[in-house]
C-alpha positions as a printed NumPy array, in Angstrom:
array([[-13.766, -13.808,  16.268],
       [-13.414, -11.641,  19.311],
       [-11.325,  -8.493,  19.605],
       [ -8.482, -10.168,  21.474],
       [ -7.974, -12.738,  18.708],
       [ -7.92 , -10.034,  16.037],
       [ -5.452,  -7.974,  18.067],
       [ -3.103, -10.969,  18.367],
       [ -3.444, -11.604,  14.607],
       [ -2.571,  -7.955,  13.841],
       [  0.524,  -8.187,  16.019],
       [  1.643, -11.412,  14.346],
       [  1.141,  -9.952,  10.874],
       [  3.188,  -6.92 ,  11.885],
       [  6.02 ,  -9.064,  13.292],
       [  6.057, -11.335,  10.233],
       [  6.327,  -8.399,   7.806],
       [  9.128,  -6.857,   9.863],
       [ 10.97 , -10.185,   9.879],
       [ 10.433, -10.543,   6.12 ],
       [ 12.027,  -7.14 ,   5.525],
       [ 15.073,  -7.911,   7.69 ],
       [ 15.618, -11.466,   6.396],
       [ 15.074, -10.719,   2.698],
       [ 18.731,  -9.98 ,   1.85 ],
       [ 20.02 , -13.193,   3.399],
       [ 17.165, -15.553,   2.497],
       [ 14.464, -14.365,   0.043],
       [ 12.564, -17.665,   0.203],
       [ 12.191, -17.405,   3.988],
       [ 10.963, -13.818,   3.595],
       [  8.402, -15.043,   1.06 ],
       [  7.266, -17.711,   3.513],
       [  6.806, -15.034,   6.205],
       [  4.6  , -12.999,   3.859],
       [  2.495, -16.047,   2.964],
       [  2.083, -16.906,   6.652],
       [  1.082, -13.326,   7.511],
       [ -1.515, -13.382,   4.736],
       [ -2.956, -16.687,   5.956],
       [ -3.16 , -15.395,   9.534],
       [ -4.991, -12.27 ,   8.377],
       [ -7.429, -14.332,   6.3  ],
       [ -8.144, -16.821,   9.085],
       [ -8.742, -14.014,  11.602],
       [-10.963, -12.257,   9.031],
       [ -9.132,  -8.961,   9.274],
       [ -8.127,  -6.742,   6.42 ],
       [ -4.418,  -6.406,   5.828],
       [ -3.24 ,  -2.903,   6.84 ],
       [ -2.548,  -0.631,   3.876],
       [  1.181,  -0.346,   4.526],
       [  1.508,  -4.14 ,   4.321],
       [ -0.802,  -4.48 ,   1.304],
       [  1.495,  -2.119,  -0.577],
       [  4.525,  -4.291,   0.283],
       [  2.902,  -7.343,  -1.287],
       [  2.032,  -8.087,  -4.921],
       [ -1.733,  -8.467,  -5.359],
       [ -1.253, -11.073,  -8.073],
       [  1.499, -13.451,  -6.898],
       [  1.736, -12.331,  -3.22 ],
       [  5.487, -11.745,  -3.515],
       [  7.219,  -9.395,  -1.082],
       [  7.868,  -6.172,  -3.024],
       [ 11.331,  -4.763,  -2.396],
       [ 11.968,  -1.669,  -4.562],
       [ 14.849,  -2.268,  -6.929],
       [ 14.963,  -6.023,  -6.395],
       [ 11.503,  -7.539,  -6.788],
       [  9.658,  -4.407,  -7.874],
       [ 10.102,  -1.276,  -9.955],
       [  8.573,   2.001,  -8.758],
       [  7.88 ,   4.869, -11.15 ],
       [  6.189,   8.228, -10.639],
       [  3.836,   9.264, -13.442],
       [  2.192,  12.635, -13.991],
       [ -0.33 ,  11.68 , -16.692],
       [ -3.956,  12.367, -15.812],
       [ -3.646,  12.399, -12.04 ],
       [ -0.141,  12.106, -10.562],
       [  0.438,   8.545,  -9.352],
       [  3.115,   5.972,  -8.625],
       [  3.234,   2.71 , -10.541],
       [  4.723,  -0.307,  -8.776],
       [  5.555,  -3.193, -11.11 ],
       [  6.218,  -6.659,  -9.723],
       [  9.296,  -8.046, -11.472],
       [  8.16 , -11.621, -10.769],
       [  4.745, -11.64 , -12.469],
       [  4.605,  -8.225, -14.17 ],
       [  1.491,  -7.015, -12.326],
       [  1.181,  -3.254, -11.93 ],
       [ -0.348,  -1.347,  -9.044],
       [ -1.22 ,   2.336,  -9.362],
       [ -1.318,   4.473,  -6.232],
       [ -2.623,   8.035,  -6.638],
       [ -0.585,  10.826,  -5.12 ],
       [ -2.317,  13.456,  -3.048],
       [ -3.764,  16.32 ,  -5.043],
       [ -3.697,  19.893,  -3.911],
       [ -5.548,  20.91 ,  -0.802],
       [ -9.346,  20.942,  -1.292],
       [ -9.782,  23.784,   1.19 ],
       [ -7.835,  26.026,  -1.112],
       [-10.154,  25.219,  -3.977],
       [-13.176,  25.976,  -1.756],
       [-11.666,  29.36 ,  -0.92 ],
       [-11.109,  30.009,  -4.612],
       [-14.729,  29.064,  -5.31 ],
       [-16.073,  31.488,  -2.713],
       [-13.889,  34.27 ,  -4.107],
       [-15.17 ,  33.518,  -7.613],
       [-18.775,  33.597,  -6.376],
       [-18.176,  36.958,  -4.661],
       [-16.665,  38.368,  -7.843],
       [-19.635,  37.186,  -9.9  ],
       [-22.182,  38.704,  -7.528],
       [-20.367,  42.052,  -7.407],
       [-20.487,  42.474, -11.2  ]])
């Protein structure tokens, strides 16, 4: 597929997800149909779904995830801090790691530690 076709597909996916979000309160089945159509367009155009839209869709049942209605979102601090999104339709869980502290700071700490070791 050429670039123009993929660009049109991206725009349609974006519009369909926006429509799904606005229509969900009034008609959840229509919103679900929009999500399914957006997924099919992305697959037929062979483009990866943008991350912001992948996180709004269940990876198991492809349901639109609306926090508090079709999904539950929890923040966990075990191991690495992360959020857990649970689909209330199928029960699938998705873990999204939260950003850790700045790596540049740890590099600075490492250089300071090296300087202290060499000065001993």
